[in-house]
PASEBA-1860 file (N, C-alpha, C; in nm, 3 decimals):
! residues 229
1> MNQPIAEL> 36.077/18.926/9.505/35.940/18.900/9.459/35.887/19.021/9.383 ~ 35.815/18.999/9.275/35.759/19.108/9.197/35.655/19.185/9.276 ~ 35.646/19.316/9.249/35.536/19.395/9.304/35.407/19.351/9.238 ~ 35.300/19.331/9.315/35.172/19.295/9.252/35.130/19.400/9.149 ~ 35.067/19.353/9.041/35.013/19.446/8.942/34.889/19.515/8.998 ~ 34.807/19.441/9.069/34.684/19.497/9.126/34.661/19.433/9.262 ~ 34.607/19.511/9.355/34.597/19.461/9.492/34.481/19.527/9.566 ~ 34.410/19.444/9.640/34.310/19.491/9.736/34.365/19.465/9.876
9> RDVHKTYR> 34.363/19.566/9.961/34.415/19.552/10.097/34.304/19.581/10.198 ~ 34.260/19.477/10.265/34.159/19.488/10.371/34.041/19.576/10.326 ~ 33.985/19.541/10.210/33.881/19.624/10.149/33.742/19.584/10.198 ~ 33.669/19.683/10.241/33.527/19.669/10.271/33.449/19.754/10.170 ~ 33.336/19.702/10.125/33.248/19.779/10.037/33.104/19.756/10.083 ~ 33.040/19.866/10.120/32.902/19.861/10.168/32.816/19.949/10.079 ~ 32.706/19.893/10.031/32.609/19.968/9.952/32.484/19.992/10.038 ~ 32.418/20.102/10.012/32.290/20.128/10.078/32.176/20.109/9.979
17> QGAVEVHA> 32.079/20.032/10.016/31.955/20.016/9.939/31.841/20.061/10.029 ~ 31.809/20.191/10.017/31.712/20.250/10.110/31.771/20.252/10.249 ~ 31.702/20.192/10.343/31.751/20.188/10.481/31.839/20.066/10.508 ~ 31.856/19.981/10.406/31.929/19.856/10.424/32.074/19.871/10.378 ~ 32.167/19.821/10.458/32.308/19.817/10.420/32.341/19.678/10.365 ~ 32.406/19.677/10.248/32.450/19.551/10.187/32.603/19.549/10.191 ~ 32.657/19.449/10.261/32.803/19.438/10.276/32.855/19.348/10.163 ~ 32.900/19.412/10.054/32.945/19.335/9.937/33.082/19.273/9.960
25> LRGLSLAI> 33.172/19.345/10.025/33.305/19.294/10.058/33.333/19.319/10.205 ~ 33.396/19.220/10.268/33.420/19.228/10.413/33.568/19.199/10.441 ~ 33.650/19.301/10.432/33.792/19.286/10.464/33.868/19.202/10.363 ~ 33.838/19.220/10.234/33.900/19.138/10.129/34.042/19.188/10.100 ~ 34.137/19.096/10.105/34.275/19.122/10.063/34.311/19.024/9.953 ~ 34.366/19.078/9.843/34.396/18.995/9.726/34.504/19.065/9.646 ~ 34.611/18.993/9.612/34.720/19.049/9.531/34.732/18.970/9.402 ~ 34.734/19.040/9.289/34.747/18.979/9.157/34.889/19.002/9.107
33> EPGEFVAI> 34.960/18.893/9.078/35.099/18.902/9.034/35.107/18.915/8.881 ~ 35.216/18.973/8.829/35.233/18.984/8.684/35.225/18.848/8.615 ~ 35.151/18.843/8.505/35.143/18.723/8.424/35.044/18.619/8.472 ~ 34.967/18.649/8.576/34.872/18.550/8.626/34.749/18.538/8.536 ~ 34.681/18.425/8.549/34.556/18.394/8.478/34.461/18.348/8.588 ~ 34.388/18.445/8.646/34.317/18.426/8.773/34.166/18.431/8.751 ~ 34.094/18.338/8.809/33.949/18.343/8.811/33.901/18.369/8.953 ~ 33.814/18.469/8.967/33.747/18.495/9.094/33.605/18.441/9.081
41> SGPSGSGK> 33.573/18.342/9.162/33.444/18.275/9.151/33.367/18.291/9.281 ~ 33.246/18.239/9.281/33.163/18.243/9.400/33.017/18.257/9.361 ~ 32.926/18.231/9.454/32.783/18.241/9.425/32.742/18.386/9.400 ~ 32.623/18.406/9.344/32.571/18.540/9.324/32.570/18.614/9.458 ~ 32.616/18.740/9.455/32.621/18.818/9.578/32.745/18.797/9.660 ~ 32.842/18.719/9.607/32.963/18.691/9.685/33.063/18.805/9.681 ~ 33.045/18.898/9.585/33.134/19.013/9.578/33.235/19.010/9.464 ~ 33.225/18.910/9.376/33.328/18.896/9.273/33.326/19.012/9.173
49> STALNLLG> 33.209/19.055/9.126/33.204/19.168/9.034/33.243/19.298/9.103 ~ 33.205/19.313/9.230/33.246/19.430/9.307/33.398/19.436/9.317 ~ 33.462/19.322/9.344/33.609/19.318/9.352/33.672/19.362/9.221 ~ 33.616/19.315/9.109/33.671/19.351/8.978/33.652/19.501/8.951 ~ 33.536/19.554/8.985/33.512/19.697/8.965/33.607/19.783/9.047 ~ 33.639/19.738/9.168/33.734/19.812/9.251/33.875/19.804/9.194 ~ 33.917/19.686/9.148/34.049/19.672/9.087/34.064/19.760/8.963 ~ 33.952/19.781/8.892/33.955/19.862/8.772/33.932/20.010/8.796
57> GLDAPTSG> 33.915/20.051/8.921/33.892/20.191/8.949/33.757/20.241/8.906 ~ 33.663/20.149/8.881/33.528/20.188/8.841/33.440/20.220/8.962 ~ 33.486/20.180/9.080/33.415/20.206/9.204/33.521/20.226/9.311 ~ 33.482/20.282/9.424/33.577/20.308/9.533/33.535/20.229/9.656 ~ 33.631/20.183/9.736/33.596/20.106/9.855/33.539/20.195/9.964 ~ 33.460/20.136/10.051/33.413/20.206/10.171/33.529/20.226/10.266 ~ 33.616/20.126/10.276/33.741/20.138/10.351/33.841/20.040/10.292 ~ 33.968/20.057/10.327/34.073/19.976/10.268/34.137/20.046/10.149
65> RVLVEGQD> 34.232/19.979/10.087/34.310/20.039/9.979/34.306/19.951/9.855 ~ 34.306/20.017/9.738/34.315/19.949/9.608/34.437/20.007/9.537 ~ 34.529/19.919/9.495/34.650/19.965/9.429/34.666/19.898/9.293 ~ 34.712/19.975/9.194/34.748/19.923/9.063/34.889/19.970/9.033 ~ 34.979/19.875/9.010/35.121/19.904/8.991/35.175/19.995/9.102 ~ 35.132/19.966/9.225/35.180/20.039/9.340/35.113/20.173/9.366 ~ 35.024/20.216/9.276/34.956/20.344/9.293/34.823/20.324/9.365 ~ 34.802/20.397/9.472/34.680/20.389/9.550/34.570/20.467/9.476
73> LGQIGRRR> 34.468/20.395/9.428/34.365/20.459/9.346/34.286/20.565/9.423 ~ 34.284/20.553/9.554/34.212/20.651/9.635/34.289/20.779/9.660 ~ 34.417/20.783/9.618/34.503/20.897/9.649/34.552/20.973/9.526 ~ 34.525/20.927/9.406/34.592/20.984/9.289/34.510/21.091/9.217 ~ 34.385/21.112/9.255/34.305/21.216/9.191/34.236/21.166/9.065 ~ 34.132/21.237/9.024/34.046/21.190/8.916/34.118/21.184/8.782 ~ 34.200/21.284/8.750/34.266/21.286/8.619/34.367/21.173/8.607 ~ 34.447/21.153/8.711/34.546/21.044/8.706/34.477/20.909/8.708
81> LAALRRDR> 34.366/20.898/8.779/34.291/20.772/8.781/34.238/20.742/8.641 ~ 34.183/20.843/8.572/34.131/20.822/8.436/34.244/20.780/8.343 ~ 34.361/20.842/8.356/34.475/20.806/8.271/34.522/20.664/8.301 ~ 34.523/20.626/8.429/34.564/20.491/8.467/34.469/20.387/8.409 ~ 34.339/20.414/8.418/34.241/20.321/8.361/34.258/20.310/8.209 ~ 34.286/20.422/8.144/34.302/20.423/7.998/34.426/20.347/7.955 ~ 34.538/20.367/8.026/34.667/20.319/7.979/34.708/20.184/8.036 ~ 34.663/20.149/8.157/34.719/20.034/8.226/34.618/19.924/8.257
89> IGFVFQAY> 34.490/19.951/8.234/34.386/19.851/8.267/34.298/19.829/8.145 ~ 34.287/19.704/8.102/34.196/19.670/7.993/34.070/19.606/8.052 ~ 33.958/19.630/7.986/33.830/19.578/8.035/33.762/19.494/7.927 ~ 33.709/19.379/7.967/33.624/19.296/7.880/33.497/19.270/7.958 ~ 33.383/19.310/7.901/33.256/19.302/7.973/33.167/19.192/7.915 ~ 33.077/19.145/7.998/32.980/19.042/7.958/32.899/19.086/7.836 ~ 32.861/19.215/7.831/32.774/19.267/7.725/32.853/19.329/7.609 ~ 32.985/19.303/7.603/33.075/19.348/7.497/33.103/19.499/7.502
97> NLVPVLTA> 32.996/19.582/7.518/33.012/19.728/7.528/33.083/19.789/7.407 ~ 33.050/19.740/7.289/33.100/19.801/7.166/33.010/19.917/7.126 ~ 33.067/20.014/7.053/32.988/20.127/7.004/32.921/20.085/6.874 ~ 32.788/20.083/6.868/32.718/20.023/6.754/32.748/20.088/6.619 ~ 32.776/20.219/6.617/32.794/20.289/6.488/32.938/20.281/6.439 ~ 33.028/20.222/6.518/33.168/20.211/6.477/33.197/20.071/6.424 ~ 33.294/20.062/6.334/33.337/19.933/6.282/33.420/19.859/6.387 ~ 33.450/19.732/6.356/33.534/19.653/6.446/33.668/19.722/6.469
105> AENAEMVL> 33.729/19.770/6.361/33.859/19.838/6.374/33.847/19.965/6.455 ~ 33.742/20.043/6.431/33.724/20.169/6.504/33.700/20.143/6.653 ~ 33.623/20.038/6.685/33.603/20.002/6.825/33.736/19.962/6.890 ~ 33.814/19.881/6.819/33.941/19.835/6.876/34.041/19.948/6.891 ~ 34.027/20.054/6.808/34.120/20.167/6.812/34.090/20.267/6.922 ~ 33.976/20.255/6.988/33.928/20.364/7.074/34.030/20.409/7.179 ~ 34.090/20.315/7.250/34.184/20.352/7.355/34.307/20.418/7.294 ~ 34.354/20.365/7.181/34.470/20.423/7.116/34.443/20.567/7.072
113> ALQGVGAA> 34.321/20.591/7.024/34.284/20.728/6.984/34.285/20.820/7.106 ~ 34.233/20.772/7.219/34.234/20.852/7.341/34.376/20.881/7.389 ~ 34.468/20.790/7.358/34.608/20.810/7.396/34.682/20.905/7.301 ~ 34.617/20.940/7.190/34.682/21.029/7.095/34.771/20.960/6.994 ~ 34.758/20.827/6.980/34.835/20.754/6.880/34.786/20.795/6.740 ~ 34.878/20.818/6.648/34.844/20.863/6.514/34.760/20.763/6.438 ~ 34.682/20.812/6.342/34.586/20.727/6.270/34.653/20.611/6.197 ~ 34.766/20.637/6.131/34.832/20.531/6.055/34.881/20.420/6.148
121> ERRERVAR> 34.941/20.459/6.260/34.990/20.359/6.354/34.874/20.283/6.417 ~ 34.764/20.354/6.449/34.646/20.286/6.503/34.597/20.179/6.407 ~ 34.582/20.216/6.281/34.530/20.120/6.181/34.620/19.998/6.171 ~ 34.751/20.021/6.170/34.846/19.910/6.156/34.840/19.818/6.278 ~ 34.841/19.876/6.397/34.839/19.795/6.519/34.709/19.718/6.533 ~ 34.598/19.783/6.501/34.468/19.718/6.515/34.449/19.610/6.410 ~ 34.497/19.632/6.288/34.488/19.528/6.185/34.561/19.402/6.230 ~ 34.679/19.420/6.291/34.755/19.303/6.342/34.679/19.235/6.454
129> LLAEVGLA> 34.622/19.315/6.545/34.549/19.259/6.658/34.426/19.183/6.614 ~ 34.348/19.242/6.523/34.227/19.174/6.477/34.261/19.044/6.406 ~ 34.371/19.042/6.333/34.416/18.917/6.272/34.453/18.816/6.380 ~ 34.518/18.864/6.486/34.561/18.776/6.595/34.442/18.713/6.667 ~ 34.330/18.787/6.675/34.211/18.732/6.742/34.115/18.665/6.644 ~ 34.161/18.644/6.520/34.082/18.568/6.424/33.978/18.646/6.347 ~ 33.998/18.778/6.333/33.900/18.862/6.264/33.958/18.933/6.142 ~ 34.061/18.876/6.083/34.115/18.935/5.960/34.006/18.939/5.853
137> GMEDRRPD> 33.994/19.052/5.785/33.892/19.069/5.682/33.759/19.121/5.735 ~ 33.747/19.135/5.866/33.621/19.182/5.926/33.636/19.322/5.987 ~ 33.745/19.389/5.954/33.774/19.518/6.015/33.663/19.620/5.997 ~ 33.593/19.615/5.882/33.494/19.719/5.850/33.351/19.680/5.888 ~ 33.334/19.567/5.955/33.200/19.527/5.997/33.162/19.597/6.127 ~ 33.036/19.636/6.135/32.984/19.694/6.259/32.936/19.582/6.352 ~ 32.917/19.612/6.479/32.879/19.506/6.574/32.758/19.423/6.532 ~ 32.654/19.489/6.470/32.536/19.411/6.432/32.561/19.319/6.314
145> ELSGGQQQ> 32.680/19.327/6.253/32.718/19.236/6.145/32.812/19.125/6.195 ~ 32.830/19.119/6.327/32.918/19.020/6.386/32.840/18.932/6.484 ~ 32.883/18.807/6.500/32.823/18.719/6.599/32.866/18.764/6.739 ~ 32.802/18.707/6.840/32.839/18.740/6.977/32.985/18.710/7.007 ~ 33.031/18.595/6.961/33.170/18.559/6.984/33.266/18.652/6.911 ~ 33.229/18.694/6.788/33.314/18.788/6.715/33.317/18.924/6.783 ~ 33.201/18.968/6.836/33.200/19.094/6.910/33.290/19.087/7.033 ~ 33.288/18.973/7.103/33.374/18.960/7.220/33.521/18.959/7.181
153> RVAIARAI> 33.553/18.906/7.063/33.691/18.911/7.013/33.734/19.055/6.987 ~ 33.643/19.136/6.932/33.673/19.279/6.915/33.699/19.343/7.051 ~ 33.616/19.308/7.149/33.633/19.363/7.283/33.767/19.323/7.343 ~ 33.810/19.200/7.318/33.941/19.156/7.368/34.053/19.232/7.298 ~ 34.040/19.250/7.165/34.140/19.328/7.091/34.147/19.470/7.147 ~ 34.032/19.531/7.172/34.029/19.666/7.229/34.097/19.668/7.366 ~ 34.073/19.565/7.446/34.128/19.560/7.582/34.279/19.554/7.583 ~ 34.338/19.485/7.484/34.484/19.466/7.486/34.558/19.561/7.392
161> AAEPAVVL> 34.484/19.644/7.316/34.548/19.731/7.216/34.652/19.823/7.277 ~ 34.624/19.876/7.395/34.715/19.971/7.459/34.821/19.901/7.545 ~ 34.828/19.768/7.536/34.924/19.689/7.612/34.915/19.721/7.761 ~ 34.797/19.698/7.821/34.778/19.731/7.962/34.854/19.636/8.053 ~ 34.865/19.676/8.180/34.929/19.589/8.278/34.841/19.469/8.310 ~ 34.710/19.490/8.309/34.617/19.384/8.348/34.487/19.400/8.271 ~ 34.426/19.287/8.235/34.294/19.286/8.172/34.195/19.226/8.271 ~ 34.088/19.300/8.297/33.982/19.257/8.387/33.863/19.213/8.303
169> ADEPTANV> 33.822/19.088/8.317/33.717/19.031/8.233/33.600/18.988/8.320 ~ 33.487/19.059/8.309/33.370/19.033/8.392/33.273/18.942/8.317 ~ 33.268/18.816/8.357/33.179/18.715/8.295/33.190/18.717/8.141 ~ 33.312/18.705/8.087/33.328/18.723/7.942/33.266/18.614/7.856 ~ 33.234/18.498/7.916/33.177/18.388/7.838/33.028/18.372/7.860 ~ 32.966/18.464/7.933/32.827/18.444/7.976/32.728/18.446/7.860 ~ 32.756/18.522/7.755/32.657/18.540/7.647/32.692/18.465/7.519 ~ 32.780/18.365/7.529/32.818/18.291/7.408/32.800/18.141/7.433
177> DSETAAML> 32.792/18.066/7.323/32.773/17.921/7.336/32.904/17.853/7.377 ~ 32.895/17.723/7.403/33.010/17.650/7.457/33.130/17.650/7.364 ~ 33.104/17.630/7.235/33.215/17.627/7.139/33.285/17.762/7.132 ~ 33.205/17.869/7.129/33.262/18.004/7.123/33.337/18.035/7.252 ~ 33.281/17.994/7.366/33.348/18.016/7.495/33.485/17.950/7.496 ~ 33.492/17.827/7.444/33.620/17.757/7.440/33.719/17.830/7.351 ~ 33.673/17.883/7.237/33.760/17.958/7.147/33.812/18.085/7.214 ~ 33.722/18.157/7.286/33.764/18.280/7.355/33.865/18.249/7.464
185> LDLMGRLN> 33.843/18.141/7.538/33.936/18.104/7.644/34.071/18.060/7.586 ~ 34.067/17.989/7.473/34.193/17.955/7.404/34.268/18.083/7.367 ~ 34.195/18.180/7.313/34.255/18.305/7.271/34.319/18.378/7.389 ~ 34.244/18.392/7.499/34.296/18.465/7.615/34.412/18.389/7.680 ~ 34.402/18.256/7.680/34.513/18.175/7.732/34.638/18.194/7.649 ~ 34.623/18.204/7.517/34.738/18.225/7.429/34.799/18.364/7.451 ~ 34.714/18.465/7.465/34.764/18.600/7.491/34.838/18.606/7.624 ~ 34.789/18.532/7.721/34.856/18.524/7.851/34.992/18.456/7.837
193> AERGVTFV> 34.996/18.342/7.765/35.120/18.265/7.754/35.223/18.332/7.665 ~ 35.178/18.388/7.551/35.272/18.440/7.452/35.306/18.586/7.475 ~ 35.211/18.665/7.522/35.234/18.808/7.542/35.255/18.845/7.688 ~ 35.228/18.751/7.778/35.241/18.780/7.919/35.131/18.869/7.974 ~ 35.016/18.877/7.901/34.905/18.960/7.949/34.845/18.897/8.074 ~ 34.831/18.978/8.180/34.769/18.932/8.304/34.617/18.941/8.290 ~ 34.547/18.831/8.319/34.401/18.829/8.312/34.343/18.798/8.449 ~ 34.240/18.874/8.486/34.162/18.845/8.607/34.015/18.837/8.565
201> FSTHDPRV> 33.955/18.722/8.589/33.815/18.697/8.551/33.725/18.701/8.673 ~ 33.608/18.759/8.657/33.498/18.738/8.750/33.404/18.640/8.680 ~ 33.375/18.526/8.742/33.301/18.425/8.667/33.230/18.326/8.758 ~ 33.122/18.269/8.706/33.064/18.149/8.767/33.067/18.034/8.666 ~ 33.140/18.053/8.556/33.147/17.955/8.447/33.254/17.850/8.479 ~ 33.215/17.723/8.494/33.315/17.620/8.526/33.423/17.607/8.419 ~ 33.390/17.645/8.293/33.491/17.636/8.187/33.606/17.733/8.212 ~ 33.573/17.852/8.263/33.677/17.950/8.296/33.756/17.902/8.417
209> MERARRLV> 33.686/17.850/8.517/33.754/17.803/8.639/33.851/17.689/8.609 ~ 33.814/17.602/8.514/33.901/17.490/8.478/34.030/17.539/8.414 ~ 34.020/17.648/8.336/34.138/17.698/8.264/34.229/17.784/8.352 ~ 34.173/17.843/8.457/34.249/17.936/8.541/34.365/17.863/8.609 ~ 34.477/17.932/8.619/34.591/17.875/8.691/34.588/17.915/8.839 ~ 34.496/18.005/8.872/34.471/18.039/9.013/34.321/18.061/9.027 ~ 34.263/17.999/9.127/34.119/18.009/9.147/34.092/18.064/9.288 ~ 34.034/18.183/9.291/33.998/18.248/9.418/33.846/18.238/9.433
217> RLVDGAVE> 33.801/18.179/9.541/33.656/18.167/9.565/33.616/18.261/9.677 ~ 33.517/18.346/9.647/33.463/18.437/9.746/33.329/18.385/9.797 ~ 33.305/18.403/9.923/33.175/18.376/9.985/33.147/18.489/10.083 ~ 33.032/18.553/10.067/32.992/18.662/10.157/33.099/18.771/10.167 ~ 33.160/18.804/10.052/33.252/18.916/10.047/33.390/18.892/10.104 ~ 33.425/18.766/10.127/33.557/18.733/10.180/33.611/18.611/10.108 ~ 33.744/18.590/10.114/33.806/18.477/10.047/33.779/18.349/10.125 ~ 33.716/18.253/10.059/33.697/18.121/10.120/33.815/18.030/10.087
225> SDVRR> 33.866/18.041/9.962/33.981/17.960/9.923/34.057/18.034/9.813 ~ 34.188/18.005/9.804/34.275/18.067/9.704/34.376/17.962/9.665 ~ 34.357/17.902/9.545/34.435/17.785/9.506/34.512/17.816/9.377 ~ 34.644/17.797/9.381/34.726/17.804/9.260/34.753/17.665/9.211 ~ 34.757/17.648/9.079/34.779/17.513/9.025/34.855/17.519/8.895
END
């Protein structure tokens, strides 16, 4: 059996809001296998975004372990954690998180630039990627010259540019209309099928849940159901 790409092992996450403790995750265990197309769903406050943030190393558990490609994120130190996030984890956010003063190509190149990839190779790889996500000819447009769906396509190109082990997508269809959401899901499904990119979604969108080949439902910070199909 393959080693999981990303894994939560008996993870608890507690936040403090003044004198109140909020238990976001309660002993959550979840293993993501290579090549999966997984949706984590559940009502507001169920812990799905917290789970995604922990898998991405953006937050640390109160207790339990988080592993990416077998590496325990709590044990590898800040520099190695930053390198792991840069090289092995792609992120797609609800709000796109593009840099407003950069062009589509420059936004998509950001991770490659951080990796030290040369300018000519960056341009070539990003031009191919933007064409693959349907943005050929739009390389020089800034985010305010692109629609919401086009901005999310740039974000997807940026997420996969460094060929990460896993892409974590937090409510990626929340700010786009139904037609655009379907196009984005088609795109991510194709990248999963043709490139083998592993996708993990945090979502309450039934359109994402319908497309997922594995649906994990969280309630009160724990797994209520985990269905592969």
